[in-house]
N, C-alpha and C positions, 0 to 999 in steps of 0.2 A: 516555358510555363506560362498560362494564366494565374494556378494556382498551387505556389512555390511552401503553402505550408499549411496543413489541414486545419490549424485555429483559426487564419484569416479567412477573411473574404476574400474571393476571387478577382482578379480586377477583369475578368470578363477578355473573352475575343469576341469579333462582331466583323462581317462584311456591309459594308454599304452598297448600297443600289442605285442604283438611275437610268431610268429611260429617258431618249430624245427624240422629237418627232423628227420629219425629213428636215422640215426649216430650220431644226437647232431648238426648239424650242421646248422647257422642260414638258415631257407628256404626264409628271406627276400632279403637276399644280394643278393648281383652281382658282378662279374668282375669286371666289370664298375666302377670306382669311379662316385658316385652319382647317381646311377640307381639301381630302384629294380630288384628282380631276376621278370621269367616270371611269376612266383608262387605271387611274392610280388606286382604283378600289377593287377593281377585280384583279389587277395583280395583286395587291395585297393579299385577294381572297386565295388565290392561286396559292403564295407562298405559302397563308395558313392551313390551306387542306394538304400541301403537299411535306408540312414540314416537318414531321414521324419520316416520311421518307427519305428526306430528305439527311438525315441524321450521317449515313454512309459518307456525307461530302464534307456538311460541318462538324463533323465528329469521327475525325480517324484513327484517330488513337484510344487507349486507354487514359490516360490523362486526360483528354479532352470530354470522358464521360465525368473522370471522377471532378472535375471543374462545373460540372452541371450540377453536380447534387446539391438536395435545400442548401440553407442555408448560407450561400454565395449569391454573389449578383451575377452570376452567369446564368443564362438564358436554359 
């Protein structure tokens, strides 16, 4: 459980995501340092747009919602 004590900040659960092109290059990478590629920007826009709908997958239990309350490090 990510938050074992209500008085402590949660350690947060998180999901890593990556996407590769057909020639095995990272699709989110850009030639500009600190920037996403166009594909990466579009992907991130989709993640943000669907974040509320995806809570059924990312927050599947009551404890998941407790972890995501204000005052914790979980988003």
